[in-house]
Backbone as a printed PyTorch tensor [residue, N CA C, xyz], in Angstrom:
tensor([[[  0.7580,  19.0630, -17.4540],
         [  1.7080,  18.7620, -16.2520],
         [  0.5390,  17.4920, -15.7300]],

        [[  0.7090,  16.3060, -15.3600],
         [ -0.5340,  15.6840, -14.5510],
         [ -0.5520,  16.1730, -13.0480]],

        [[ -1.0740,  16.3880, -12.7120],
         [ -1.4670,  16.7140, -11.0050],
         [ -1.2380,  15.6670, -10.3110]],

        [[ -1.6070,  14.0540, -10.8970],
         [ -1.2710,  12.5040,  -9.6790],
         [ -0.3560,  11.8640, -11.0820]],

        [[  0.0540,  10.8400, -10.3760],
         [  0.9630,   9.7830, -11.0310],
         [ -0.7230,   9.0510, -11.3390]],

        [[ -0.6230,   7.5910, -12.2460],
         [ -2.0920,   7.3140, -12.7140],
         [ -2.1730,   6.0340, -11.3100]],

        [[ -1.1710,   5.7050, -10.3310],
         [ -1.2950,   5.1170,  -9.4380],
         [ -2.5200,   5.1420,  -8.7670]],

        [[ -1.8180,   6.7670,  -7.5170],
         [ -2.2710,   7.5200,  -7.2010],
         [ -3.8540,   7.8340,  -7.4570]],

        [[ -4.2190,   8.0940,  -8.9910],
         [ -5.8050,   8.3820,  -9.2150],
         [ -6.3920,   7.3180,  -9.2710]],

        [[ -5.9120,   5.9680,  -9.9930],
         [ -7.3580,   4.6520,  -9.6710],
         [ -6.5950,   4.7830,  -7.8940]],

        [[ -5.9890,   4.8850,  -7.1880],
         [ -6.2660,   4.5180,  -5.8160],
         [ -7.3900,   5.7230,  -5.3830]],

        [[ -7.2060,   6.6020,  -5.1230],
         [ -8.5080,   7.5250,  -4.8970],
         [-10.0260,   7.1730,  -5.4890]],

        [[ -9.8100,   6.6410,  -7.1460],
         [-10.8920,   6.5100,  -7.1240],
         [-11.9000,   5.2980,  -6.5840]],

        [[-10.7920,   3.9660,  -6.4610],
         [-10.9030,   2.6610,  -5.3230],
         [-11.1910,   3.1030,  -4.0330]],

        [[-11.0710,   3.9120,  -3.5870],
         [-11.2680,   3.9490,  -1.9390],
         [-12.3270,   5.4140,  -2.1330]],

        [[-12.4470,   5.7780,  -2.6040],
         [-14.2740,   6.1590,  -2.5940],
         [-15.4470,   5.4840,  -3.1130]],

        [[-14.9230,   4.0140,  -4.4420],
         [-16.0420,   3.4190,  -4.8740],
         [-16.3330,   1.9190,  -3.6560]],

        [[-15.2750,   2.2150,  -3.0600],
         [-15.2600,   0.5090,  -2.1910],
         [-16.0340,   1.1070,  -0.9980]],

        [[-16.0970,   2.5610,  -0.3330],
         [-16.5330,   3.2410,   0.2530],
         [-17.8210,   3.4440,   0.2750]],

        [[-18.0160,   4.1610,  -1.4210],
         [-20.0370,   4.2500,  -1.5400],
         [-20.4220,   2.6030,  -1.8480]],

        [[-18.9680,   1.4410,  -2.0450],
         [-20.0920,   0.0960,  -1.7890],
         [-20.6310,  -0.3970,  -0.7890]],

        [[-19.4670,  -0.1760,  -0.0410],
         [-20.1960,  -0.7690,   1.3270],
         [-20.7060,  -0.0920,   2.0300]],

        [[-20.9980,   1.0940,   1.5460],
         [-22.3970,   1.9840,   2.1010],
         [-23.9590,   1.6250,   1.8800]],

        [[-23.5970,   1.3920,   0.1690],
         [-24.8640,   1.3290,  -0.7440],
         [-25.2700,  -0.1850,  -0.1600]],

        [[-24.2410,  -1.0960,   0.1090],
         [-24.7040,  -2.5590,  -0.1030],
         [-25.6190,  -2.8130,   1.7920]],

        [[-25.1340,  -2.0740,   2.5980],
         [-25.9010,  -2.2320,   3.7300],
         [-27.5260,  -2.0600,   3.8210]],

        [[-28.2670,  -1.3080,   1.8890],
         [-29.7270,  -0.7580,   2.7260],
         [-30.0180,  -2.5870,   1.9890]],

        [[-31.2520,  -2.8010,   2.9230],
         [-31.7150,  -3.7770,   2.7890],
         [-32.4830,  -3.8950,   1.6540]],

        [[-32.5910,  -4.6760,   0.4280],
         [-33.9660,  -4.4310,   0.1030],
         [-35.2030,  -5.4690,   0.2580]],

        [[-35.6270,  -5.5140,   0.5690],
         [-36.1590,  -5.9280,   1.1420],
         [-37.8840,  -5.2960,   1.6120]],

        [[-37.3900,  -4.3270,   2.7310],
         [-37.4180,  -3.9210,   3.3860],
         [-37.4370,  -1.9760,   3.0210]],

        [[-36.4320,  -1.6440,   2.7580],
         [-36.4730,  -0.1480,   1.9670],
         [-37.1680,   0.6130,   1.0790]],

        [[-37.6380,   1.2730,   1.5660],
         [-38.5570,   2.3430,   1.0250],
         [-38.0460,   3.1690,   0.4290]],

        [[-38.6090,   4.1450,   0.0090],
         [-37.5790,   5.5980,  -0.7940],
         [-36.7090,   6.6340,   0.0200]],

        [[-37.6350,   6.7770,   1.1400],
         [-36.8010,   7.1910,   2.2720],
         [-35.5100,   6.6790,   2.9740]],

        [[-35.9260,   5.4300,   2.6090],
         [-34.3530,   4.2640,   3.3750],
         [-33.2860,   4.7970,   1.7960]],

        [[-33.5270,   4.9080,   1.0450],
         [-32.9650,   4.9690,   0.1410],
         [-32.0810,   5.9660,   0.0330]],

        [[-33.2690,   6.8100,   0.0420],
         [-32.5830,   9.0780,  -0.2550],
         [-31.7230,   8.5380,   0.6820]],

        [[-31.8220,   7.7710,   2.0260],
         [-30.9970,   8.0400,   3.3810],
         [-29.5320,   7.5160,   3.5760]],

        [[-29.3550,   6.0020,   3.0490],
         [-28.2370,   5.9550,   1.9300],
         [-27.1190,   7.1970,   1.6790]],

        [[-27.7060,   6.7440,   0.0100],
         [-27.4570,   8.3650,  -0.5780],
         [-26.8890,   8.5300,  -0.1820]],

        [[-27.5810,   9.6640,   0.8450],
         [-26.9890,  11.0640,   0.9520],
         [-25.7930,  10.6070,   2.6470]],

        [[-25.9760,   9.4570,   2.6010],
         [-24.5890,   8.5900,   3.5790],
         [-23.7980,   8.0890,   2.7740]],

        [[-23.3990,   8.2690,   1.6870],
         [-22.5990,   7.7780,   1.3520],
         [-22.5030,   8.5010,   0.4550]],

        [[-22.0520,   9.9850,  -0.1430],
         [-21.9520,  10.8370,  -0.3600],
         [-21.5460,  11.8230,   1.0530]],

        [[-21.9850,  12.2290,   1.5160],
         [-21.6670,  12.4030,   2.5140],
         [-20.1160,  11.7190,   3.7770]],

        [[-20.2350,  10.3750,   3.2940],
         [-19.0650,   9.7390,   3.5790],
         [-17.8430,  10.3340,   2.4260]],

        [[-18.6420,  10.0960,   1.2280],
         [-17.3690,  10.0220,   0.5860],
         [-16.7960,  11.5540,   0.1470]],

        [[-17.6010,  12.5580,   1.2520],
         [-17.0130,  13.9070,   1.2660],
         [-16.0900,  14.0660,   1.9240]],

        [[-16.4950,  14.2890,   3.1370],
         [-15.8460,  13.5290,   4.6330],
         [-14.5310,  12.7660,   3.5390]],

        [[-14.3960,  11.5340,   4.0930],
         [-13.0330,  11.4450,   3.5510],
         [-11.9760,  12.0760,   2.4290]],

        [[-12.5570,  12.3420,   1.6090],
         [-12.3850,  12.4580,   0.4450],
         [-11.7060,  14.4210,   0.5560]],

        [[-11.7070,  14.7810,   1.5560],
         [-11.8590,  16.2440,   2.4970],
         [-10.6990,  15.0530,   3.1390]],

        [[-10.1240,  14.5860,   4.1340],
         [ -9.5390,  14.3290,   4.7820],
         [ -8.4250,  13.2790,   3.7310]],

        [[ -8.5780,  13.2960,   3.1670],
         [ -7.4320,  12.6130,   2.2150],
         [ -6.6960,  13.6280,   1.6800]],

        [[ -7.4550,  14.9170,   0.6630],
         [ -6.6540,  15.8790,   0.2870],
         [ -5.9200,  17.0930,   1.6760]],

        [[ -6.6460,  16.5340,   2.5620],
         [ -5.0460,  17.4960,   3.4270],
         [ -4.4430,  16.3160,   3.8390]],

        [[ -4.4060,  15.3170,   4.0960],
         [ -3.4300,  14.0650,   4.0630],
         [ -2.5020,  14.1970,   3.4150]],

        [[ -3.0580,  14.4350,   2.0220],
         [ -1.9600,  14.7470,   0.4790],
         [ -1.0670,  15.5730,   0.6770]],

        [[ -1.5920,  16.6720,   1.3730],
         [ -0.8400,  17.9730,   1.6800],
         [  0.6200,  17.8090,   2.2650]],

        [[  0.1450,  17.1350,   3.1830],
         [  0.1520,  16.6470,   4.3850],
         [  2.1150,  15.8670,   4.7340]],

        [[  1.6940,  15.1830,   3.6770],
         [  2.5220,  14.1200,   2.7510],
         [  3.6170,  14.5860,   2.2450]],

        [[  2.7110,  15.9190,   1.3430],
         [  3.8150,  16.1850,   0.5080],
         [  4.5950,  17.1140,   1.2640]],

        [[  4.2580,  17.7020,   1.9980],
         [  5.0890,  19.0340,   2.6780],
         [  5.9390,  17.9450,   3.7850]],

        [[  5.7570,  17.1910,   4.4490],
         [  6.5350,  16.2250,   4.9330],
         [  7.3770,  15.8070,   3.8930]],

        [[  7.2020,  15.6110,   3.1990],
         [  8.5960,  14.4220,   2.1810],
         [  9.2240,  15.4190,   1.9190]],

        [[  9.1460,  16.7470,   1.4320],
         [  9.5940,  17.4290,   1.0370],
         [ 10.4110,  18.4410,   1.6930]],

        [[ 10.8790,  18.5390,   3.2280],
         [ 11.0990,  19.6880,   4.1750],
         [ 12.0340,  18.5360,   4.4600]],

        [[ 11.4860,  17.0240,   5.1160],
         [ 12.3580,  15.9800,   4.7920],
         [ 13.9960,  15.7360,   3.3440]],

        [[ 13.6620,  15.6000,   2.3850],
         [ 14.3520,  15.9000,   1.8190],
         [ 15.1500,  17.0660,   1.4650]],

        [[ 14.1440,  18.1160,   1.9700],
         [ 15.7320,  19.4920,   1.6000],
         [ 16.4220,  19.0020,   2.7380]],

        [[ 16.3340,  18.2710,   5.0620],
         [ 16.7120,  18.5830,   4.6300],
         [ 18.0410,  17.0860,   4.5820]],

        [[ 17.9040,  16.7680,   4.5710],
         [ 18.5470,  15.4330,   4.3090],
         [ 19.6620,  16.2720,   2.5880]],

        [[ 19.5790,  16.4670,   2.1360],
         [ 20.6670,  17.1280,   1.0560],
         [ 21.6600,  18.1870,   1.6730]],

        [[ 20.6700,  18.5220,   2.8460],
         [ 21.3650,  19.7140,   3.2230],
         [ 22.7450,  19.0140,   4.1780]],

        [[ 22.5500,  17.6590,   4.7630],
         [ 23.0350,  17.1620,   5.9670],
         [ 24.3200,  16.7310,   4.8220]],

        [[ 24.0030,  16.1800,   3.8030],
         [ 24.7720,  15.2430,   2.8340],
         [ 25.5500,  16.5430,   2.1680]],

        [[ 24.9760,  18.1540,   2.3470],
         [ 25.8570,  18.6820,   1.3500],
         [ 27.4270,  19.1070,   2.2310]],

        [[ 27.2880,  18.6170,   3.9060],
         [ 27.9170,  19.1790,   4.6520],
         [ 28.6060,  17.7600,   5.9400]],

        [[ 28.2950,  16.6510,   5.1730],
         [ 29.5610,  15.7120,   5.8050],
         [ 30.5130,  15.0220,   4.0010]],

        [[ 31.6140,  14.4410,   5.0170],
         [ 32.4300,  14.4860,   4.3450],
         [ 31.6230,  13.3790,   2.8100]],

        [[ 32.0370,  12.5180,   1.9270],
         [ 32.1520,  11.7930,   1.1570],
         [ 31.6710,  10.6920,   1.4620]],

        [[ 32.5330,   9.5940,   2.2620],
         [ 32.0910,   8.7620,   2.7720],
         [ 30.8640,   8.4050,   3.3490]],

        [[ 30.5740,   9.6580,   4.3450],
         [ 28.6870,   9.6170,   4.8610],
         [ 28.4170,  10.4950,   4.5060]],

        [[ 27.9340,  10.8360,   3.0820],
         [ 27.4460,  11.0300,   2.3960],
         [ 26.8520,   9.9860,   1.2770]],

        [[ 28.0070,   8.9420,   0.8590],
         [ 27.8240,   8.3600,  -0.1550],
         [ 26.3260,   7.1600,   0.9790]],

        [[ 26.4230,   7.0570,   2.3920],
         [ 25.9150,   6.5380,   2.6010],
         [ 24.6740,   7.1150,   3.4110]],

        [[ 24.4300,   8.1140,   3.7550],
         [ 23.0330,   9.1410,   3.6830],
         [ 22.5290,   8.4670,   2.0370]],

        [[ 22.5140,   8.9960,   1.3680],
         [ 22.5000,   8.2500,  -0.3860],
         [ 21.9140,   7.4130,  -0.5750]],

        [[ 22.4430,   6.7240,  -0.1340],
         [ 22.1470,   5.6610,  -0.1840],
         [ 20.9080,   4.4040,   0.3400]],

        [[ 21.0860,   5.4620,   1.9470],
         [ 19.5930,   5.1600,   2.4580],
         [ 18.8820,   5.6150,   2.1900]],

        [[ 19.1390,   6.9750,   1.6860],
         [ 17.6910,   6.9630,   1.6290],
         [ 16.4690,   6.7340,   0.0140]],

        [[ 17.3980,   5.4940,  -0.2430],
         [ 17.2880,   4.8520,  -2.2290],
         [ 16.4080,   3.7650,  -2.1400]],

        [[ 15.8850,   3.1140,  -2.5580],
         [ 14.3720,   2.3230,  -2.0630],
         [ 15.6530,   1.4900,  -2.6810]],

        [[ 15.7740,   0.5550,  -2.1840],
         [ 16.2260,  -1.5820,  -2.1250],
         [ 16.7550,  -1.3370,  -3.0270]],

        [[ 15.7860,  -1.9710,  -4.4960],
         [ 15.8250,  -2.0940,  -5.7460],
         [ 16.7040,  -0.6850,  -6.6690]],

        [[ 17.1880,  -0.0770,  -6.3920],
         [ 17.4340,   1.1710,  -6.3400],
         [ 19.0420,   1.0520,  -5.8220]],

        [[ 19.0820,   1.0340,  -5.0660],
         [ 20.8810,   0.7160,  -3.5840],
         [ 22.0350,  -0.7490,  -4.7890]],

        [[ 20.0170,  -1.4000,  -5.1860],
         [ 21.0170,  -2.5500,  -5.6840],
         [ 21.6730,  -2.1880,  -7.0760]],

        [[ 21.3240,  -1.0360,  -7.9900],
         [ 22.0920,  -1.0850,  -9.1190],
         [ 23.3060,   0.3060,  -9.5750]],

        [[ 23.2650,   0.4270,  -7.6650],
         [ 23.4980,   2.5090,  -7.8890],
         [ 25.4320,   1.5470,  -7.3220]],

        [[ 26.8370,   2.2960,  -7.8360],
         [ 27.6080,   2.0450,  -7.2980],
         [ 28.1100,   3.3910,  -6.8680]],

        [[ 29.7530,   3.1620,  -5.9650],
         [ 29.6520,   4.6880,  -6.2050],
         [ 29.6780,   5.8760,  -6.5320]],

        [[ 30.4780,   5.6570,  -8.2890],
         [ 30.4670,   6.5440,  -9.0450],
         [ 29.1360,   7.2890,  -8.9920]],

        [[ 28.4130,   6.2320,  -9.0290],
         [ 26.5850,   7.3090,  -9.4150],
         [ 26.5070,   8.1410,  -8.3000]],

        [[ 26.8270,   7.1720,  -6.8210],
         [ 25.9460,   8.2230,  -5.0260],
         [ 27.1200,   9.6320,  -4.9870]],

        [[ 28.8200,   9.2280,  -6.1560],
         [ 29.3930,  10.5280,  -6.2880],
         [ 29.1370,  11.4740,  -7.0400]],

        [[ 28.3750,  11.3400,  -8.0680],
         [ 27.6680,  11.7170,  -9.2670],
         [ 26.2880,  12.8030,  -8.0740]],

        [[ 25.8870,  12.1250,  -7.7580],
         [ 24.6000,  12.6330,  -7.0450],
         [ 25.1680,  13.2490,  -6.3200]],

        [[ 26.7840,  13.1350,  -5.2650],
         [ 26.1730,  13.6280,  -4.3620],
         [ 27.3800,  15.3970,  -5.1920]],

        [[ 28.0180,  15.2040,  -6.0240],
         [ 28.6280,  16.6800,  -6.3360],
         [ 27.5170,  17.7960,  -7.1470]],

        [[ 26.4630,  17.3620,  -7.5270],
         [ 25.0720,  17.3190,  -7.8670],
         [ 24.8580,  18.5630,  -7.0600]],

        [[ 24.9530,  17.7880,  -5.9060],
         [ 23.5060,  18.3080,  -4.4150],
         [ 24.8200,  19.3460,  -4.2600]],

        [[ 26.7570,  19.4190,  -4.4010],
         [ 27.1060,  20.5790,  -3.6780],
         [ 26.4050,  22.1030,  -4.4850]],

        [[ 26.0120,  21.5770,  -5.7950],
         [ 25.7180,  22.4230,  -6.3110],
         [ 24.7160,  23.0690,  -6.1970]],

        [[ 23.9450,  22.2510,  -6.0090],
         [ 22.5490,  22.9480,  -5.5680],
         [ 22.4330,  24.2210,  -4.5800]],

        [[ 21.1680,  24.4950,  -5.0170],
         [ 21.3870,  25.9900,  -4.1220],
         [ 19.4480,  26.1110,  -3.4890]],

        [[ 19.7300,  25.8690,  -2.1300],
         [ 18.5020,  26.2070,  -1.3450],
         [ 17.7020,  27.4970,  -1.1550]],

        [[ 16.1540,  27.2520,  -1.6390],
         [ 15.5660,  28.3990,  -1.1240],
         [ 15.2800,  28.7560,   0.0280]],

        [[ 14.8320,  29.4860,   0.4890],
         [ 13.9400,  29.4850,   2.0780],
         [ 12.5550,  29.5330,   2.1800]],

        [[ 12.6230,  29.2380,   1.4570],
         [ 10.6180,  28.9570,   0.8500],
         [ 10.9590,  27.0640,   1.3580]],

        [[  9.4110,  26.8060,   2.0690],
         [  8.6550,  25.7850,   2.7800],
         [  7.7190,  25.6180,   2.1370]],

        [[  6.7380,  26.2650,   1.3930],
         [  5.9470,  26.3330,   0.7540],
         [  5.0590,  25.8770,   0.0080]],

        [[  3.6030,  24.5340,  -0.0580],
         [  2.9790,  23.7700,  -0.6570],
         [  2.7660,  24.2870,  -2.3310]],

        [[  2.9280,  24.2570,  -3.0740],
         [  3.2450,  24.9350,  -4.1140],
         [  1.0700,  24.4430,  -4.9990]],

        [[  1.1610,  26.1170,  -5.9580],
         [ -0.4360,  26.0430,  -6.7920],
         [ -0.6000,  24.3700,  -7.2270]],

        [[  0.5570,  24.1090,  -7.4460],
         [  0.0570,  22.5410,  -8.1700],
         [  0.1320,  21.4460,  -7.3740]],

        [[  1.0800,  21.3740,  -6.0890],
         [  0.4600,  20.6250,  -4.8860],
         [ -1.2300,  20.4660,  -4.5900]],

        [[ -1.5760,  22.4050,  -4.1970],
         [ -3.2820,  23.0530,  -3.7510],
         [ -4.2670,  21.3300,  -4.9070]],

        [[ -3.4660,  22.1800,  -6.1420],
         [ -4.4200,  21.2870,  -7.3620],
         [ -5.1610,  19.7740,  -6.9780]],

        [[ -3.7970,  19.1030,  -6.7890],
         [ -3.7660,  17.7840,  -6.8580],
         [ -4.9520,  17.5390,  -5.6130]],

        [[ -4.6570,  17.6570,  -4.4790],
         [ -4.9290,  18.1290,  -3.2400],
         [ -6.2940,  18.0320,  -3.5530]],

        [[ -7.0140,  19.0990,  -4.3560],
         [ -8.3400,  19.5440,  -5.2060],
         [ -8.6510,  18.2710,  -5.6190]],

        [[ -8.3020,  17.4230,  -7.1320],
         [ -8.1440,  16.0790,  -6.9130],
         [ -8.0580,  15.2840,  -6.5170]],

        [[ -7.5910,  15.1650,  -5.5350],
         [ -7.7350,  13.9790,  -5.1470],
         [ -8.9420,  14.4070,  -4.4120]],

        [[ -9.9100,  15.0150,  -3.8740],
         [-11.5290,  15.4430,  -3.2050],
         [-12.0690,  14.9470,  -4.3490]],

        [[-11.8350,  15.1120,  -6.1000],
         [-13.1290,  15.3180,  -6.4650],
         [-13.3980,  13.7970,  -6.8900]],

        [[-11.7700,  13.1110,  -7.2120],
         [-11.5110,  12.0190,  -7.2360],
         [-12.5390,  10.6150,  -6.3380]],

        [[-12.1320,  11.1340,  -5.4600],
         [-13.6260,  10.0310,  -4.1070],
         [-14.9680,  10.1480,  -4.0560]],

        [[-14.9740,  11.9140,  -3.8970],
         [-16.3960,  11.6800,  -4.1990],
         [-17.1500,  11.4360,  -5.3050]],

        [[-16.0430,  11.2720,  -6.8890],
         [-16.8630,  11.9130,  -7.8900],
         [-17.1710,   9.9130,  -8.4570]],

        [[-16.3520,   9.0770,  -7.8870],
         [-17.0830,   7.4850,  -7.5910],
         [-17.8860,   7.3340,  -6.5720]],

        [[-18.3650,   8.0350,  -6.1370],
         [-20.1860,   8.1690,  -5.2410],
         [-20.8600,   7.9610,  -6.2700]],

        [[-21.5330,   8.9190,  -7.0590],
         [-22.0870,   8.8450,  -8.2050],
         [-22.3870,   7.9920,  -9.1260]],

        [[-21.6380,   6.8490,  -9.7310],
         [-22.2920,   5.8200, -10.4020],
         [-23.1030,   4.8960,  -9.7750]],

        [[-22.2340,   4.2470,  -8.4700],
         [-22.5810,   3.1020,  -7.4890],
         [-24.1960,   3.9580,  -7.4540]],

        [[-24.4200,   5.4370,  -7.1120],
         [-25.6880,   6.1250,  -6.4020],
         [-27.2480,   6.1560,  -7.9490]],

        [[-26.0610,   5.9710,  -8.6140],
         [-27.2580,   6.9840, -10.2690],
         [-28.3240,   6.0830,  -9.7530]],

        [[-28.1800,   4.5650,  -9.8640],
         [-29.1590,   3.4860, -10.4400],
         [-30.4660,   4.3610,  -9.2950]],

        [[-29.8980,   4.1860,  -8.3880],
         [-30.7550,   3.8630,  -7.3520],
         [-32.0020,   6.1620,  -7.6750]],

        [[-30.8900,   6.3070,  -8.5660],
         [-31.9450,   8.1520,  -8.7800],
         [-32.3050,   8.0770, -10.0720]],

        [[-31.8560,   7.2290, -10.4600],
         [-32.8010,   6.9380, -11.5130],
         [-33.7660,   5.3990, -12.1710]],

        [[-34.3350,   5.1220, -11.2410],
         [-34.5620,   3.8540, -10.6830],
         [-35.6860,   3.8300,  -9.8650]],

        [[-37.5830,   3.6920,  -9.3650],
         [-37.9710,   3.2490,  -8.0080],
         [-37.5430,   1.6720,  -8.0100]],

        [[-37.3370,   0.5410,  -9.1060],
         [-37.5510,  -0.5740,  -8.3780],
         [-36.4800,  -0.7800,  -7.5580]],

        [[-36.1400,  -0.6370,  -6.2430],
         [-35.0710,  -1.0750,  -5.2580],
         [-33.9230,  -1.8550,  -5.5360]],

        [[-34.4790,  -3.3930,  -5.9320],
         [-34.0580,  -4.3430,  -6.2080],
         [-32.7760,  -4.3440,  -6.8620]],

        [[-33.7500,  -3.8510,  -8.7280],
         [-33.1470,  -3.4710,  -9.3380],
         [-31.8830,  -2.7430,  -9.3130]],

        [[-32.5530,  -1.6350,  -8.9480],
         [-31.1550,  -0.6760,  -8.8140],
         [-29.9310,  -1.0670,  -8.2400]],

        [[-30.0080,  -1.9610,  -7.1960],
         [-29.1040,  -2.4700,  -6.3870],
         [-28.2280,  -3.5200,  -7.4310]],

        [[-29.1130,  -4.1400,  -8.3830],
         [-28.1170,  -4.4060,  -9.0400],
         [-27.3060,  -4.5390, -10.1370]],

        [[-27.6180,  -3.0470, -10.5920],
         [-27.3340,  -1.9720, -11.2300],
         [-26.3430,  -1.5100, -11.0310]],

        [[-26.4270,  -1.1320,  -9.4090],
         [-25.1400,  -0.4650,  -8.8490],
         [-23.9790,  -1.0110,  -8.7860]],

        [[-24.0280,  -3.0290,  -8.4790],
         [-23.5430,  -3.3940,  -8.1890],
         [-22.7170,  -4.1000,  -9.3980]],

        [[-23.6950,  -3.9140, -10.3390],
         [-22.2730,  -4.7420, -11.9340],
         [-21.0720,  -3.3650, -12.5810]],

        [[-22.4600,  -1.9950, -11.3610],
         [-21.4510,  -0.9830, -12.1240],
         [-19.4620,  -0.4060, -11.6340]],

        [[-20.3660,  -1.4300,  -9.9840],
         [-19.4950,  -1.3050,  -9.5410],
         [-18.4260,  -2.3310,  -9.9490]],

        [[-18.8380,  -3.4760,  -9.9010],
         [-17.6200,  -4.5680, -10.3270],
         [-16.8790,  -4.0900, -12.0940]],

        [[-17.8900,  -2.8520, -12.7180],
         [-17.1940,  -2.7830, -13.7820],
         [-16.1060,  -1.5890, -13.2760]],

        [[-16.5250,  -0.9530, -13.1820],
         [-15.6620,  -0.6270, -12.4140],
         [-13.9960,  -0.3200, -12.2010]],

        [[-14.0920,  -1.2520, -10.9850],
         [-13.6030,  -2.4680,  -9.9650],
         [-12.5250,  -3.3950, -11.5910]],

        [[-13.1000,  -3.5270, -11.8510],
         [-12.7400,  -4.1370, -12.9260],
         [-11.4570,  -3.8140, -14.7090]],

        [[-11.8600,  -2.7590, -14.5050],
         [-11.1330,  -1.1420, -15.5240],
         [-10.7690,  -0.7060, -14.7770]],

        [[-10.7890,  -0.3440, -12.9150],
         [ -9.6310,   0.5490, -12.6820],
         [ -8.2630,  -0.3480, -12.5120]],

        [[ -8.3900,  -2.6690, -12.3010],
         [ -7.5900,  -2.9390, -12.6650],
         [ -7.2270,  -3.2650, -13.6950]],

        [[ -7.7870,  -3.0350, -15.0590],
         [ -7.3030,  -3.1740, -15.6570],
         [ -6.2110,  -2.3460, -15.5510]],

        [[ -6.3580,  -1.2000, -16.0230],
         [ -5.2160,   0.4710, -15.8660],
         [ -3.4790,  -0.1020, -14.6210]],

        [[ -4.2840,  -0.0300, -13.6710],
         [ -3.1550,  -0.5830, -12.9270],
         [ -2.3910,  -1.5390, -13.1990]],

        [[ -3.1980,  -2.9940, -14.2930],
         [ -2.2190,  -4.0290, -14.5280],
         [ -1.4120,  -3.4320, -15.8040]],

        [[ -1.6790,  -2.3030, -16.8900],
         [ -1.6160,  -1.8010, -17.5570],
         [ -0.6550,  -1.0690, -17.3770]],

        [[ -0.5570,  -0.2040, -16.3790],
         [  0.4420,   1.2330, -15.8770],
         [  2.0450,  -0.0260, -15.9010]],

        [[  2.0720,  -1.4350, -14.4160],
         [  2.0320,  -2.0250, -14.9010],
         [  3.4990,  -2.1440, -15.4270]],

        [[  2.5830,  -2.4150, -16.8760],
         [  3.5310,  -3.4900, -17.9230],
         [  2.8680,  -4.7220, -17.5170]],

        [[  1.4560,  -4.9650, -17.2190],
         [  2.2040,  -6.4030, -17.1030],
         [  1.3490,  -7.1760, -18.5470]],

        [[  1.8520,  -8.2280, -18.5000],
         [  1.4770,  -8.9780, -19.7030],
         [  0.3120,  -9.4380, -19.9450]],

        [[ -0.7660,  -9.6070, -18.8420],
         [ -1.8980,  -9.3310, -19.2630],
         [ -2.1760,  -7.9940, -18.5000]],

        [[ -3.2190,  -7.3190, -18.5620],
         [ -3.8390,  -7.0430, -18.0810],
         [ -5.0840,  -6.4930, -17.6030]],

        [[ -5.8890,  -7.9060, -18.4700],
         [ -6.4260,  -9.1090, -18.5010],
         [ -6.7980,  -9.7070, -17.2520]],

        [[ -5.7410, -10.2550, -16.5390],
         [ -6.2100, -10.7180, -15.7310],
         [ -6.4690, -10.0210, -14.3310]],

        [[ -5.5010,  -9.0460, -14.1860],
         [ -5.6770,  -8.2440, -12.7540],
         [ -6.9050,  -7.0790, -13.0210]],

        [[ -7.4530,  -7.0200, -14.3410],
         [ -8.8350,  -6.4020, -14.3840],
         [ -9.5960,  -7.9610, -13.3620]],

        [[ -9.8010,  -8.7390, -14.2800],
         [-10.4310,  -9.2470, -13.3050],
         [-10.5130,  -9.7130, -11.4720]],

        [[ -8.4870,  -9.2230, -10.9840],
         [ -8.6620,  -9.9770, -10.1110],
         [ -9.4020,  -9.0380,  -9.3360]],

        [[ -9.6520,  -7.9430,  -9.4390],
         [ -9.9510,  -6.5090,  -9.1890],
         [-11.2480,  -6.7610,  -9.0970]],

        [[-12.1020,  -7.3610, -10.3630],
         [-13.3940,  -7.6460, -10.5490],
         [-13.9140,  -8.3970,  -8.4940]],

        [[-12.8190,  -9.5250,  -8.7640],
         [-13.5090, -10.6610,  -8.1180],
         [-12.8170,  -9.9730,  -6.4170]],

        [[-12.3310,  -9.3170,  -5.8710],
         [-12.2760,  -8.5720,  -4.9220],
         [-13.1830,  -7.6950,  -4.6990]],

        [[-14.1090,  -7.4200,  -5.5140],
         [-15.0540,  -6.0670,  -5.4170],
         [-16.2500,  -7.7450,  -4.9410]],

        [[-16.6340,  -8.0720,  -5.8710],
         [-17.6470,  -9.3180,  -5.5370],
         [-16.9830, -10.0610,  -4.5200]],

        [[-16.2960, -10.1920,  -3.8870],
         [-16.1290, -10.7830,  -2.4420],
         [-16.3810,  -9.9880,  -1.7070]],

        [[-16.0740,  -8.8030,  -1.2480],
         [-16.2710,  -7.4130,  -0.6260],
         [-17.7190,  -7.2810,  -0.8440]],

        [[-18.1450,  -7.2740,  -2.0160],
         [-19.8480,  -7.4740,  -1.7610],
         [-20.8060,  -8.4910,  -1.6480]],

        [[-20.1470,  -9.4590,  -1.4750],
         [-21.4280, -10.5540,  -0.8340],
         [-21.2950, -10.6260,   0.9410]],

        [[-19.1940,  -9.9430,   1.1000],
         [-19.2530,  -9.6460,   2.8100],
         [-20.2040,  -8.8780,   3.4700]],

        [[-20.3830,  -7.7620,   2.2120],
         [-21.0400,  -6.6740,   3.0320],
         [-22.7300,  -7.2310,   2.7210]],

        [[-23.0870,  -8.0690,   2.4530],
         [-24.7320,  -8.6440,   2.0840],
         [-24.5600,  -9.6670,   3.0190]],

        [[-23.2500,  -9.9580,   3.5090],
         [-24.0290, -11.9430,   4.4220],
         [-23.6100, -10.5040,   5.7720]],

        [[-23.4110,  -9.8180,   6.0390],
         [-23.1540,  -9.2870,   7.5500],
         [-24.4140,  -7.7510,   7.5420]],

        [[-25.7790,  -8.3450,   6.8100],
         [-27.0200,  -8.0750,   6.8910],
         [-27.0440,  -6.6510,   5.5760]],

        [[-26.6240,  -6.5440,   4.5850],
         [-26.9640,  -5.2950,   3.7680],
         [-27.7960,  -6.3730,   1.9240]]])
């Protein structure tokens, strides 16, 4: 069982990557010594540790909130007359689904809900906690490809260039996967678009003093 869908996985990776690139990009390669480089690397890692934790907790909050909302909505639909139940069901569906859903489909949903046996538990499941851990790890893991060149190289300017190239390649790969998942006829275009976005971001960071 997948703990996160492809869009969520890629989004978390992108979030961590962009945060790391932004912090590492603030390093001035003209004046930075090893102490400054070390400080920036720890700052990038610390930032993503913090935001990974926040993102994981918010994932659990969103999951629990949505689950409770669906439960309350289901109980309302069970308790009201069919016409009102149809309206409640239609209002809970995405617009593109409502556009192809008729009375028969809504009535079928209502009848299935009438057979639903609610439990008294409102807790998160083991899978939810594992998914939250996955969110945390994805955000944190996205830091390492960006900071690795500074660990492996003594030339700060070269390490910065390699870090930027790795970031751009990762952005391209993420964009490609998003395009492929969306069924885009040319995922290469979405990959290039994401890469361009990354180049603009890096350029903006440098223009602001990085």
